[in-house]
Backbone and ligand atoms as CSV (ligand in chain L), in Angstrom:
chain,resi,resn,atom,element,x,y,z
A,1,UNK,N,N,3.796,-21.752,-3.922
A,1,UNK,CA,C,3.918,-20.337,-3.584
A,1,UNK,C,C,5.052,-20.229,-2.578
A,2,UNK,N,N,5.468,-19.002,-2.382
A,2,UNK,CA,C,6.587,-18.763,-1.516
A,2,UNK,C,C,6.384,-17.447,-0.735
A,3,UNK,N,N,6.963,-17.374,0.412
A,3,UNK,CA,C,6.987,-16.145,1.123
A,3,UNK,C,C,8.249,-15.365,0.744
A,4,UNK,N,N,8.157,-14.194,0.330
A,4,UNK,CA,C,9.212,-13.417,-0.271
A,4,UNK,C,C,9.839,-12.494,0.834
A,5,UNK,N,N,11.224,-12.260,0.602
A,5,UNK,CA,C,11.838,-11.409,1.570
A,5,UNK,C,C,11.436,-9.901,1.315
A,6,UNK,N,N,11.087,-9.212,2.420
A,6,UNK,CA,C,10.608,-7.817,2.290
A,6,UNK,C,C,11.729,-6.779,2.499
A,7,UNK,N,N,11.919,-5.880,1.488
A,7,UNK,CA,C,12.959,-4.901,1.635
A,7,UNK,C,C,12.624,-3.961,2.700
A,8,UNK,N,N,13.555,-3.559,3.531
A,8,UNK,CA,C,13.367,-2.507,4.544
A,8,UNK,C,C,13.931,-1.174,4.162
A,9,UNK,N,N,13.343,-0.180,4.835
A,9,UNK,CA,C,13.824,1.259,4.522
A,9,UNK,C,C,15.338,1.280,4.559
A,10,UNK,N,N,15.898,1.870,3.434
A,10,UNK,CA,C,17.329,1.881,3.309
A,10,UNK,C,C,17.793,1.054,2.166
A,11,UNK,N,N,17.015,0.095,1.779
A,11,UNK,CA,C,17.375,-0.679,0.549
A,11,UNK,C,C,16.970,0.150,-0.626
A,12,UNK,N,N,17.948,0.356,-1.479
A,12,UNK,CA,C,17.737,1.258,-2.730
A,12,UNK,C,C,16.595,0.889,-3.529
A,13,UNK,N,N,16.152,-0.372,-3.575
A,13,UNK,CA,C,15.034,-0.731,-4.424
A,13,UNK,C,C,13.736,-0.057,-4.056
A,14,UNK,N,N,13.634,0.396,-2.805
A,14,UNK,CA,C,12.443,1.137,-2.376
A,14,UNK,C,C,12.321,2.496,-2.901
A,15,UNK,N,N,13.428,2.984,-3.497
A,15,UNK,CA,C,13.539,4.412,-3.888
A,15,UNK,C,C,13.607,4.461,-5.432
A,16,UNK,N,N,13.320,3.400,-6.104
A,16,UNK,CA,C,13.323,3.357,-7.514
A,16,UNK,C,C,12.026,3.294,-8.163
A,17,UNK,N,N,11.899,3.708,-9.378
A,17,UNK,CA,C,10.574,3.637,-10.111
A,17,UNK,C,C,10.355,2.319,-10.668
A,18,UNK,N,N,9.163,1.754,-10.408
A,18,UNK,CA,C,8.794,0.464,-11.009
A,18,UNK,C,C,8.325,0.667,-12.458
A,19,UNK,N,N,8.469,-0.301,-13.299
A,19,UNK,CA,C,8.043,-0.227,-14.718
A,19,UNK,C,C,6.701,-0.793,-14.892
A,20,UNK,N,N,5.835,-0.247,-15.787
A,20,UNK,CA,C,4.576,-0.848,-16.053
A,20,UNK,C,C,4.795,-2.280,-16.556
A,21,UNK,N,N,3.818,-3.106,-16.321
A,21,UNK,CA,C,3.711,-4.435,-16.841
A,21,UNK,C,C,3.171,-4.453,-18.237
A,22,UNK,N,N,3.776,-4.856,-19.263
A,22,UNK,CA,C,3.123,-4.849,-20.592
A,22,UNK,C,C,1.900,-5.695,-20.578
A,23,UNK,N,N,0.896,-5.290,-21.338
A,23,UNK,CA,C,-0.464,-5.968,-21.255
A,23,UNK,C,C,-0.354,-7.538,-21.596
A,24,UNK,N,N,0.602,-7.866,-22.491
A,24,UNK,CA,C,0.733,-9.271,-22.815
A,24,UNK,C,C,1.529,-10.108,-21.834
A,25,UNK,N,N,2.025,-9.462,-20.748
A,25,UNK,CA,C,2.716,-10.138,-19.782
A,25,UNK,C,C,1.933,-10.403,-18.456
A,26,UNK,N,N,0.745,-9.745,-18.397
A,26,UNK,CA,C,-0.050,-9.871,-17.119
A,26,UNK,C,C,-0.385,-11.186,-16.783
A,27,UNK,N,N,-0.850,-12.059,-17.886
A,27,UNK,CA,C,-1.295,-13.356,-17.625
A,27,UNK,C,C,-0.210,-14.409,-17.738
A,28,UNK,N,N,1.014,-13.996,-17.829
A,28,UNK,CA,C,2.101,-14.910,-17.921
A,28,UNK,C,C,2.296,-15.713,-16.672
A,29,UNK,N,N,2.816,-16.960,-16.724
A,29,UNK,CA,C,2.991,-17.764,-15.428
A,29,UNK,C,C,3.889,-16.950,-14.516
A,30,UNK,N,N,4.861,-16.234,-14.979
A,30,UNK,CA,C,5.814,-15.518,-14.168
A,30,UNK,C,C,5.047,-14.475,-13.343
A,31,UNK,N,N,4.305,-13.668,-14.017
A,31,UNK,CA,C,3.565,-12.619,-13.335
A,31,UNK,C,C,2.537,-13.101,-12.359
A,32,UNK,N,N,1.864,-14.227,-12.749
A,32,UNK,CA,C,0.858,-14.821,-11.952
A,32,UNK,C,C,1.509,-15.409,-10.624
A,33,UNK,N,N,2.698,-16.037,-10.882
A,33,UNK,CA,C,3.388,-16.533,-9.649
A,33,UNK,C,C,3.856,-15.397,-8.681
A,34,UNK,N,N,4.329,-14.333,-9.294
A,34,UNK,CA,C,4.755,-13.214,-8.494
A,34,UNK,C,C,3.500,-12.693,-7.720
A,35,UNK,N,N,2.346,-12.528,-8.301
A,35,UNK,CA,C,1.200,-12.117,-7.605
A,35,UNK,C,C,0.759,-12.979,-6.448
A,36,UNK,N,N,0.829,-14.378,-6.740
A,36,UNK,CA,C,0.470,-15.315,-5.676
A,36,UNK,C,C,1.438,-15.213,-4.551
A,37,UNK,N,N,2.726,-15.035,-4.894
A,37,UNK,CA,C,3.733,-14.932,-3.793
A,37,UNK,C,C,3.520,-13.637,-3.020
A,38,UNK,N,N,3.209,-12.578,-3.644
A,38,UNK,CA,C,2.981,-11.259,-3.007
A,38,UNK,C,C,1.798,-11.353,-2.080
A,39,UNK,N,N,0.703,-12.105,-2.431
A,39,UNK,CA,C,-0.447,-12.219,-1.642
A,39,UNK,C,C,-0.044,-13.111,-0.350
A,40,UNK,N,N,0.678,-14.174,-0.612
A,40,UNK,CA,C,1.112,-14.958,0.511
A,40,UNK,C,C,2.041,-14.156,1.534
A,41,UNK,N,N,2.888,-13.407,0.947
A,41,UNK,CA,C,3.815,-12.596,1.757
A,41,UNK,C,C,3.040,-11.564,2.579
A,42,UNK,N,N,2.123,-10.935,1.932
A,42,UNK,CA,C,1.244,-9.933,2.650
A,42,UNK,C,C,0.584,-10.511,3.760
A,43,UNK,N,N,-0.039,-11.662,3.498
A,43,UNK,CA,C,-0.801,-12.338,4.565
A,43,UNK,C,C,0.038,-12.812,5.687
A,44,UNK,N,N,1.270,-13.385,5.328
A,44,UNK,CA,C,2.168,-13.926,6.421
A,44,UNK,C,C,2.510,-12.826,7.322
A,45,UNK,N,N,2.805,-11.536,6.874
A,45,UNK,CA,C,3.281,-10.467,7.681
A,45,UNK,C,C,2.146,-9.519,8.144
A,46,UNK,N,N,0.825,-9.914,7.861
A,46,UNK,CA,C,-0.303,-9.083,8.217
A,46,UNK,C,C,-0.207,-7.666,7.614
A,47,UNK,N,N,0.232,-7.560,6.420
A,47,UNK,CA,C,0.250,-6.265,5.717
A,47,UNK,C,C,-1.219,-5.949,5.242
A,48,UNK,N,N,-1.523,-4.723,5.125
A,48,UNK,CA,C,-2.786,-4.293,4.467
A,48,UNK,C,C,-2.632,-4.294,2.966
A,49,UNK,N,N,-1.355,-4.147,2.521
A,49,UNK,CA,C,-1.087,-4.150,1.138
A,49,UNK,C,C,0.451,-4.431,0.943
A,50,UNK,N,N,0.891,-4.699,-0.262
A,50,UNK,CA,C,2.203,-4.988,-0.561
A,50,UNK,C,C,2.480,-4.537,-2.043
A,51,UNK,N,N,3.578,-3.874,-2.290
A,51,UNK,CA,C,3.900,-3.419,-3.643
A,51,UNK,C,C,5.189,-4.203,-4.094
A,52,UNK,N,N,5.193,-4.492,-5.414
A,52,UNK,CA,C,6.278,-5.270,-5.858
A,52,UNK,C,C,7.719,-4.883,-5.471
A,53,UNK,N,N,8.004,-3.530,-5.567
A,53,UNK,CA,C,9.325,-3.089,-5.185
A,53,UNK,C,C,9.653,-3.497,-3.658
A,54,UNK,N,N,8.689,-3.733,-2.860
A,54,UNK,CA,C,8.949,-4.136,-1.507
A,54,UNK,C,C,9.468,-5.587,-1.418
A,55,UNK,N,N,9.279,-6.262,-2.517
A,55,UNK,CA,C,9.799,-7.634,-2.665
A,55,UNK,C,C,10.910,-7.706,-3.721
A,56,UNK,N,N,11.526,-6.555,-4.001
A,56,UNK,CA,C,12.709,-6.402,-4.841
A,56,UNK,C,C,12.371,-6.639,-6.315
A,57,UNK,N,N,11.115,-6.360,-6.732
A,57,UNK,CA,C,10.726,-6.474,-8.119
A,57,UNK,C,C,10.239,-5.103,-8.560
A,58,UNK,N,N,10.937,-4.526,-9.557
A,58,UNK,CA,C,10.535,-3.245,-9.972
A,58,UNK,C,C,9.463,-3.284,-11.117
A,59,UNK,N,N,8.312,-3.788,-10.684
A,59,UNK,CA,C,7.111,-3.868,-11.631
A,59,UNK,C,C,5.969,-3.148,-10.925
A,60,UNK,N,N,5.100,-2.568,-11.754
A,60,UNK,CA,C,3.906,-1.901,-11.143
A,60,UNK,C,C,2.799,-2.773,-10.793
A,61,UNK,N,N,3.003,-3.549,-9.721
A,61,UNK,CA,C,1.976,-4.453,-9.233
A,61,UNK,C,C,1.887,-4.228,-7.780
A,62,UNK,N,N,0.630,-4.175,-7.183
A,62,UNK,CA,C,0.404,-4.231,-5.835
A,62,UNK,C,C,-0.809,-4.998,-5.459
A,63,UNK,N,N,-0.786,-5.541,-4.231
A,63,UNK,CA,C,-1.792,-6.324,-3.715
A,63,UNK,C,C,-2.370,-5.723,-2.409
A,64,UNK,N,N,-3.664,-5.873,-2.199
A,64,UNK,CA,C,-4.250,-5.199,-1.029
A,64,UNK,C,C,-5.274,-6.170,-0.432
A,65,UNK,N,N,-5.362,-6.250,0.867
A,65,UNK,CA,C,-6.387,-7.072,1.532
A,65,UNK,C,C,-6.367,-6.693,2.970
A,66,UNK,N,N,-7.616,-6.411,3.473
A,66,UNK,CA,C,-7.724,-6.124,4.931
A,66,UNK,C,C,-8.946,-6.955,5.423
A,67,UNK,N,N,-8.625,-7.918,6.266
A,67,UNK,CA,C,-9.591,-8.803,6.767
A,67,UNK,C,C,-9.216,-9.261,8.192
A,68,UNK,N,N,-9.835,-8.556,9.188
A,68,UNK,CA,C,-9.476,-8.747,10.595
A,68,UNK,C,C,-7.984,-8.797,10.812
A,69,UNK,N,N,-7.389,-7.758,10.409
A,69,UNK,CA,C,-5.885,-7.622,10.443
A,69,UNK,C,C,-5.431,-7.205,11.858
A,70,UNK,N,N,-4.655,-8.130,12.522
A,70,UNK,CA,C,-4.212,-7.675,13.864
A,70,UNK,C,C,-3.390,-6.526,13.938
A,71,UNK,N,N,-2.700,-6.120,12.775
A,71,UNK,CA,C,-1.871,-4.916,12.829
A,71,UNK,C,C,-2.765,-3.673,12.686
A,72,UNK,N,N,-3.966,-3.832,12.131
A,72,UNK,CA,C,-4.879,-2.689,11.923
A,72,UNK,C,C,-6.345,-3.066,12.374
A,73,UNK,N,N,-6.434,-3.259,13.728
A,73,UNK,CA,C,-7.679,-3.718,14.247
A,73,UNK,C,C,-8.843,-2.907,14.043
A,74,UNK,N,N,-8.598,-1.630,13.798
A,74,UNK,CA,C,-9.682,-0.675,13.699
A,74,UNK,C,C,-10.077,-0.347,12.199
A,75,UNK,N,N,-9.321,-1.033,11.260
A,75,UNK,CA,C,-9.511,-0.718,9.857
A,75,UNK,C,C,-10.738,-1.413,9.255
A,76,UNK,N,N,-11.478,-0.817,8.370
A,76,UNK,CA,C,-12.546,-1.436,7.720
A,76,UNK,C,C,-12.019,-2.502,6.682
A,77,UNK,N,N,-12.804,-3.503,6.357
A,77,UNK,CA,C,-12.308,-4.568,5.540
A,77,UNK,C,C,-12.199,-4.205,4.100
A,78,UNK,N,N,-11.223,-4.794,3.426
A,78,UNK,CA,C,-11.047,-4.581,1.940
A,78,UNK,C,C,-10.835,-6.019,1.401
A,79,UNK,N,N,-11.644,-6.400,0.390
A,79,UNK,CA,C,-11.392,-7.744,-0.201
A,79,UNK,C,C,-10.157,-7.814,-0.959
A,80,UNK,N,N,-9.585,-8.975,-1.237
A,80,UNK,CA,C,-8.399,-9.079,-1.929
A,80,UNK,C,C,-8.450,-8.363,-3.321
A,81,UNK,N,N,-7.493,-7.396,-3.451
A,81,UNK,CA,C,-7.470,-6.621,-4.726
A,81,UNK,C,C,-6.054,-6.641,-5.319
A,82,UNK,N,N,-6.004,-6.895,-6.588
A,82,UNK,CA,C,-4.675,-6.906,-7.327
A,82,UNK,C,C,-4.668,-5.775,-8.265
A,83,UNK,N,N,-3.785,-4.848,-8.144
A,83,UNK,CA,C,-3.759,-3.665,-9.036
A,83,UNK,C,C,-2.400,-3.700,-9.828
A,84,UNK,N,N,-2.609,-3.624,-11.184
A,84,UNK,CA,C,-1.421,-3.626,-12.048
A,84,UNK,C,C,-1.421,-2.320,-12.841
A,85,UNK,N,N,-0.303,-1.587,-12.921
A,85,UNK,CA,C,-0.100,-0.367,-13.575
A,85,UNK,C,C,-1.176,0.701,-13.074
A,86,UNK,N,N,-1.433,0.801,-11.755
A,86,UNK,CA,C,-2.446,1.727,-11.310
A,86,UNK,C,C,-2.092,3.231,-11.479
A,87,UNK,N,N,-3.075,3.965,-11.965
A,87,UNK,CA,C,-2.901,5.432,-12.028
A,87,UNK,C,C,-3.985,6.128,-11.221
A,88,UNK,N,N,-3.608,7.042,-10.346
A,88,UNK,CA,C,-4.623,7.689,-9.425
A,88,UNK,C,C,-4.711,9.209,-9.853
A,89,UNK,N,N,-5.926,9.653,-9.818
A,89,UNK,CA,C,-6.200,11.044,-10.034
A,89,UNK,C,C,-7.133,11.545,-8.969
A,90,UNK,N,N,-6.619,12.295,-8.006
A,90,UNK,CA,C,-7.444,12.794,-6.912
A,90,UNK,C,C,-8.702,13.504,-7.472
A,91,UNK,N,N,-9.875,13.295,-6.742
A,91,UNK,CA,C,-11.147,13.859,-7.264
A,91,UNK,C,C,-11.355,15.261,-6.634
A,92,UNK,N,N,-10.617,15.575,-5.603
A,92,UNK,CA,C,-10.684,16.947,-5.046
A,92,UNK,C,C,-9.411,17.199,-4.240
A,93,UNK,N,N,-9.282,18.444,-3.749
A,93,UNK,CA,C,-8.087,18.779,-3.001
A,93,UNK,C,C,-8.217,18.258,-1.567
A,94,UNK,N,N,-9.403,17.777,-1.220
A,94,UNK,CA,C,-9.625,17.434,0.188
A,94,UNK,C,C,-8.684,16.304,0.647
A,95,UNK,N,N,-8.072,16.499,1.826
A,95,UNK,CA,C,-7.177,15.506,2.423
A,95,UNK,C,C,-7.577,15.226,3.862
A,96,UNK,N,N,-7.210,14.024,4.331
A,96,UNK,CA,C,-7.523,13.658,5.726
A,96,UNK,C,C,-6.276,12.938,6.289
A,97,UNK,N,N,-6.050,13.232,7.590
A,97,UNK,CA,C,-4.957,12.521,8.328
A,97,UNK,C,C,-5.368,11.263,8.750
A,98,UNK,N,N,-4.482,10.235,8.678
A,98,UNK,CA,C,-4.807,8.865,9.205
A,98,UNK,C,C,-3.428,8.213,9.490
A,99,UNK,N,N,-3.582,7.180,10.368
A,99,UNK,CA,C,-2.333,6.379,10.738
A,99,UNK,C,C,-1.962,5.467,9.662
A,100,UNK,N,N,-0.684,5.306,9.362
A,100,UNK,CA,C,-0.234,4.338,8.453
A,100,UNK,C,C,1.004,3.698,9.025
A,101,UNK,N,N,1.248,2.424,8.593
A,101,UNK,CA,C,2.411,1.685,8.845
A,101,UNK,C,C,2.843,0.971,7.564
A,102,UNK,N,N,3.936,0.357,7.508
A,102,UNK,CA,C,4.445,-0.203,6.283
A,102,UNK,C,C,5.394,-1.430,6.615
A,103,UNK,N,N,5.243,-2.485,5.903
A,103,UNK,CA,C,6.116,-3.683,6.153
A,103,UNK,C,C,7.557,-3.317,5.889
A,104,UNK,N,N,7.825,-2.340,5.089
A,104,UNK,CA,C,9.282,-1.908,4.974
A,104,UNK,C,C,9.725,-0.883,5.950
A,105,UNK,N,N,8.897,-0.488,6.854
A,105,UNK,CA,C,9.241,0.410,7.962
A,105,UNK,C,C,8.739,-0.296,9.172
A,106,UNK,N,N,9.387,-1.346,9.592
A,106,UNK,CA,C,8.726,-2.218,10.597
A,106,UNK,C,C,8.559,-1.598,12.001
A,107,UNK,N,N,7.376,-1.964,12.575
A,107,UNK,CA,C,7.097,-1.538,13.958
A,107,UNK,C,C,6.929,0.005,14.142
A,108,UNK,N,N,6.606,0.691,13.109
A,108,UNK,CA,C,6.436,2.207,13.183
A,108,UNK,C,C,5.063,2.537,12.704
A,109,UNK,N,N,4.574,3.632,13.147
A,109,UNK,CA,C,3.331,4.256,12.739
A,109,UNK,C,C,3.522,5.748,12.586
A,110,UNK,N,N,2.811,6.392,11.723
A,110,UNK,CA,C,2.881,7.778,11.499
A,110,UNK,C,C,1.557,8.370,10.944
A,111,UNK,N,N,1.263,9.579,11.220
A,111,UNK,CA,C,0.012,10.200,10.801
A,111,UNK,C,C,0.317,10.813,9.355
A,112,UNK,N,N,-0.428,10.478,8.415
A,112,UNK,CA,C,-0.205,10.767,7.008
A,112,UNK,C,C,-1.437,11.391,6.351
A,113,UNK,N,N,-1.255,12.588,5.693
A,113,UNK,CA,C,-2.422,13.180,5.011
A,113,UNK,C,C,-2.565,12.479,3.592
A,114,UNK,N,N,-3.827,12.132,3.238
A,114,UNK,CA,C,-4.054,11.534,1.913
A,114,UNK,C,C,-5.342,12.154,1.401
A,115,UNK,N,N,-5.418,12.118,0.052
A,115,UNK,CA,C,-6.625,12.559,-0.537
A,115,UNK,C,C,-7.743,11.660,-0.132
A,116,UNK,N,N,-8.947,12.122,0.154
A,116,UNK,CA,C,-10.074,11.363,0.645
A,116,UNK,C,C,-10.726,10.635,-0.525
A,117,UNK,N,N,-10.590,11.072,-1.752
A,117,UNK,CA,C,-11.258,10.388,-2.875
A,117,UNK,C,C,-10.330,10.469,-4.101
A,118,UNK,N,N,-10.274,9.449,-4.798
A,118,UNK,CA,C,-9.422,9.431,-5.998
A,118,UNK,C,C,-9.977,8.558,-7.081
A,119,UNK,N,N,-9.749,8.987,-8.319
A,119,UNK,CA,C,-10.113,8.096,-9.420
A,119,UNK,C,C,-8.995,7.009,-9.512
A,120,UNK,N,N,-9.409,5.792,-9.904
A,120,UNK,CA,C,-8.436,4.754,-10.058
A,120,UNK,C,C,-8.581,4.091,-11.448
A,121,UNK,N,N,-7.487,4.020,-12.142
A,121,UNK,CA,C,-7.371,3.262,-13.399
A,121,UNK,C,C,-6.303,2.257,-13.183
A,122,UNK,N,N,-6.543,1.014,-13.520
A,122,UNK,CA,C,-5.537,-0.079,-13.427
A,122,UNK,C,C,-6.021,-1.293,-14.176
A,123,UNK,N,N,-5.299,-2.350,-14.079
A,123,UNK,CA,C,-5.661,-3.647,-14.655
A,123,UNK,C,C,-5.721,-4.673,-13.456
A,124,UNK,N,N,-6.523,-5.575,-13.659
A,124,UNK,CA,C,-6.651,-6.720,-12.624
A,124,UNK,C,C,-5.669,-7.831,-13.120
A,125,UNK,N,N,-5.606,-8.954,-12.308
A,125,UNK,CA,C,-4.585,-9.984,-12.587
A,125,UNK,C,C,-4.991,-10.807,-13.836
A,126,UNK,N,N,-6.237,-10.581,-14.386
A,126,UNK,CA,C,-6.563,-11.201,-15.652
A,126,UNK,C,C,-6.364,-10.325,-16.759
A,127,UNK,N,N,-5.934,-9.047,-16.492
A,127,UNK,CA,C,-5.691,-8.087,-17.574
A,127,UNK,C,C,-6.833,-7.256,-17.962
A,128,UNK,N,N,-7.930,-7.449,-17.118
A,128,UNK,CA,C,-9.113,-6.529,-17.377
A,128,UNK,C,C,-8.894,-5.223,-16.731
A,129,UNK,N,N,-9.447,-4.233,-17.372
A,129,UNK,CA,C,-9.360,-2.844,-16.947
A,129,UNK,C,C,-10.237,-2.674,-15.686
A,130,UNK,N,N,-9.655,-1.901,-14.745
A,130,UNK,CA,C,-10.337,-1.438,-13.557
A,130,UNK,C,C,-10.558,0.001,-13.688
A,131,UNK,N,N,-11.714,0.543,-13.655
A,131,UNK,CA,C,-11.908,1.987,-13.676
A,131,UNK,C,C,-12.971,2.243,-12.667
A,132,UNK,N,N,-12.614,3.175,-11.704
A,132,UNK,CA,C,-13.583,3.448,-10.667
A,132,UNK,C,C,-13.046,4.567,-9.789
A,133,UNK,N,N,-13.816,4.764,-8.651
A,133,UNK,CA,C,-13.440,5.738,-7.748
A,133,UNK,C,C,-13.192,5.136,-6.347
A,134,UNK,N,N,-12.192,5.564,-5.666
A,134,UNK,CA,C,-11.879,5.023,-4.338
A,134,UNK,C,C,-12.066,6.114,-3.299
A,135,UNK,N,N,-12.569,5.703,-2.202
A,135,UNK,CA,C,-12.862,6.684,-1.093
A,135,UNK,C,C,-12.287,6.208,0.214
A,136,UNK,N,N,-12.000,7.172,1.053
A,136,UNK,CA,C,-11.600,6.979,2.429
A,136,UNK,C,C,-10.495,5.915,2.647
A,137,UNK,N,N,-10.772,4.926,3.429
A,137,UNK,CA,C,-9.661,3.988,3.733
A,137,UNK,C,C,-9.080,3.266,2.562
A,138,UNK,N,N,-9.920,2.923,1.623
A,138,UNK,CA,C,-9.422,2.215,0.407
A,138,UNK,C,C,-8.593,3.202,-0.404
A,139,UNK,N,N,-9.084,4.473,-0.510
A,139,UNK,CA,C,-8.222,5.518,-1.169
A,139,UNK,C,C,-6.971,5.688,-0.568
A,140,UNK,N,N,-6.941,5.662,0.785
A,140,UNK,CA,C,-5.621,5.829,1.570
A,140,UNK,C,C,-4.638,4.572,1.208
A,141,UNK,N,N,-5.136,3.423,1.228
A,141,UNK,CA,C,-4.347,2.366,0.972
A,141,UNK,C,C,-3.782,2.303,-0.352
A,142,UNK,N,N,-4.554,2.642,-1.327
A,142,UNK,CA,C,-4.070,2.620,-2.791
A,142,UNK,C,C,-3.054,3.752,-3.001
A,143,UNK,N,N,-3.230,4.850,-2.225
A,143,UNK,CA,C,-2.151,5.925,-2.433
A,143,UNK,C,C,-0.946,5.474,-1.833
A,144,UNK,N,N,-0.933,4.791,-0.686
A,144,UNK,CA,C,0.273,4.290,-0.047
A,144,UNK,C,C,1.001,3.292,-1.011
A,145,UNK,N,N,0.145,2.326,-1.549
A,145,UNK,CA,C,0.760,1.268,-2.380
A,145,UNK,C,C,1.273,1.916,-3.726
A,146,UNK,N,N,0.519,2.814,-4.265
A,146,UNK,CA,C,0.922,3.420,-5.529
A,146,UNK,C,C,2.286,4.217,-5.302
A,147,UNK,N,N,2.358,4.865,-4.241
A,147,UNK,CA,C,3.641,5.573,-3.868
A,147,UNK,C,C,4.762,4.633,-3.989
A,148,UNK,N,N,4.601,3.447,-3.429
A,148,UNK,CA,C,5.781,2.426,-3.512
A,148,UNK,C,C,6.238,2.190,-4.930
A,149,UNK,N,N,5.279,2.284,-5.910
A,149,UNK,CA,C,5.646,2.095,-7.323
A,149,UNK,C,C,6.504,3.280,-7.904
A,150,UNK,N,N,6.505,4.334,-7.129
A,150,UNK,CA,C,7.270,5.502,-7.606
A,150,UNK,C,C,8.322,5.876,-6.605
A,151,UNK,N,N,8.841,4.954,-5.901
A,151,UNK,CA,C,10.011,5.196,-5.026
A,151,UNK,C,C,9.761,5.956,-3.756
A,152,UNK,N,N,8.435,6.036,-3.386
A,152,UNK,CA,C,8.164,6.828,-2.171
A,152,UNK,C,C,7.644,5.913,-1.097
A,153,UNK,N,N,7.882,6.368,0.166
A,153,UNK,CA,C,7.267,5.635,1.251
A,153,UNK,C,C,6.459,6.659,2.104
A,154,UNK,N,N,5.645,6.180,3.045
A,154,UNK,CA,C,4.661,7.068,3.734
A,154,UNK,C,C,5.383,8.264,4.538
A,155,UNK,N,N,6.577,7.997,4.953
A,155,UNK,CA,C,7.343,9.075,5.658
A,155,UNK,C,C,7.542,10.278,4.761
A,156,UNK,N,N,7.630,10.062,3.511
A,156,UNK,CA,C,7.830,11.233,2.614
A,156,UNK,C,C,6.579,12.063,2.537
A,157,UNK,N,N,5.408,11.514,2.918
A,157,UNK,CA,C,4.137,12.284,2.828
A,157,UNK,C,C,3.696,12.898,4.194
A,158,UNK,N,N,4.451,12.560,5.228
A,158,UNK,CA,C,4.054,13.122,6.503
A,158,UNK,C,C,4.343,14.669,6.516
A,159,UNK,N,N,3.484,15.375,7.096
A,159,UNK,CA,C,3.705,16.847,7.190
A,159,UNK,C,C,4.867,17.167,8.162
A,160,UNK,N,N,4.968,16.409,9.228
A,160,UNK,CA,C,6.157,16.493,10.032
A,160,UNK,C,C,6.249,15.227,10.721
A,161,UNK,N,N,7.350,15.004,11.445
A,161,UNK,CA,C,7.647,13.625,11.988
A,161,UNK,C,C,7.259,13.521,13.442
A,162,UNK,N,N,6.537,14.484,13.970
A,162,UNK,CA,C,6.207,14.457,15.352
A,162,UNK,C,C,5.334,13.305,15.868
A,163,UNK,N,N,4.558,12.790,14.884
A,163,UNK,CA,C,3.737,11.649,15.198
A,163,UNK,C,C,4.303,10.346,14.909
A,164,UNK,N,N,5.572,10.320,14.355
A,164,UNK,CA,C,6.230,9.078,14.045
A,164,UNK,C,C,6.544,8.295,15.328
A,165,UNK,N,N,5.966,7.121,15.430
A,165,UNK,CA,C,5.840,6.430,16.705
A,165,UNK,C,C,6.192,4.926,16.577
A,166,UNK,N,N,7.028,4.477,17.422
A,166,UNK,CA,C,7.223,3.058,17.562
A,166,UNK,C,C,5.964,2.332,17.973
A,167,UNK,N,N,5.684,1.176,17.380
A,167,UNK,CA,C,4.421,0.537,17.586
A,167,UNK,C,C,4.075,0.253,19.027
A,168,UNK,N,N,5.070,-0.157,19.822
A,168,UNK,CA,C,4.792,-0.338,21.251
A,168,UNK,C,C,4.306,0.928,21.947
A,169,UNK,N,N,4.829,2.051,21.583
A,169,UNK,CA,C,4.456,3.316,22.182
A,169,UNK,C,C,3.085,3.660,21.644
A,170,UNK,N,N,2.871,3.423,20.311
A,170,UNK,CA,C,1.572,3.704,19.731
A,170,UNK,C,C,0.513,3.063,20.443
A,171,UNK,N,N,0.630,1.797,20.706
A,171,UNK,CA,C,-0.341,0.992,21.434
A,171,UNK,C,C,-0.662,1.543,22.839
A,172,UNK,N,N,0.383,2.160,23.455
A,172,UNK,CA,C,0.215,2.744,24.827
A,172,UNK,C,C,-0.374,4.141,24.704
A,173,UNK,N,N,0.010,4.952,23.805
A,173,UNK,CA,C,-0.285,6.331,23.871
A,173,UNK,C,C,-1.279,6.856,22.750
A,174,UNK,N,N,-1.386,6.112,21.675
A,174,UNK,CA,C,-2.109,6.675,20.556
A,174,UNK,C,C,-3.302,5.858,20.094
A,175,UNK,N,N,-3.344,4.601,20.467
A,175,UNK,CA,C,-4.405,3.686,20.011
A,175,UNK,C,C,-5.854,4.302,20.266
A,176,UNK,N,N,-6.593,4.513,19.292
A,176,UNK,CA,C,-7.851,5.124,19.525
A,176,UNK,C,C,-7.940,6.588,19.352
A,177,UNK,N,N,-6.692,7.232,19.266
A,177,UNK,CA,C,-6.712,8.686,19.022
A,177,UNK,C,C,-7.313,8.996,17.636
A,178,UNK,N,N,-8.254,9.878,17.602
A,178,UNK,CA,C,-9.064,10.069,16.444
A,178,UNK,C,C,-8.134,10.650,15.302
A,179,UNK,N,N,-8.590,10.247,14.078
A,179,UNK,CA,C,-7.895,10.920,12.969
A,179,UNK,C,C,-8.488,12.296,12.882
A,180,UNK,N,N,-7.558,13.217,12.424
A,180,UNK,CA,C,-7.980,14.754,12.412
A,180,UNK,C,C,-8.301,14.952,10.997
A,181,UNK,N,N,-9.452,15.674,10.838
A,181,UNK,CA,C,-9.824,16.166,9.516
A,181,UNK,C,C,-8.851,17.310,9.167
A,182,UNK,N,N,-8.590,17.375,7.925
A,182,UNK,CA,C,-7.646,18.375,7.465
A,182,UNK,C,C,-8.337,19.689,7.235
L,1,NI,NI,NI,4.178,0.230,2.533
């Protein structure tokens, strides 16, 4: 396994559309190695998730895991989840504001509105279909990661930039400030 280089805001790869992974390539050694490397990279940098375009690969793959993450001490846990070709369909118009950060936008936080519940269709790393509903924090994380597969970052989803905060200032002034219901 290897720790991959993470593209930062400004690298054009973050603004491109990733391509779906063909079903017969999901179990290929190349895809499996990429997934393993993405998991290792996410863990190395304490990401809550990582999408393939962030490691310069334009494929619709993302990995998610939250387990006592020092970058997100208040976040609920999410077991390791690999999503391939994810498609989200919000279950209602209801949105909620919450803090987000991104390994491609280092040392920043911003308040981002996201749908509170969404349908999720995807494949796992074995090529099995995932069909389900995601709520609250997990719904937020998959919206963030799926955006990366379509050339978007969380800054594009912010209603305004007044909450965009350097992490050191966030820890001083915003830690524990409640999320606002929309
Ligand atoms: Ni991100």
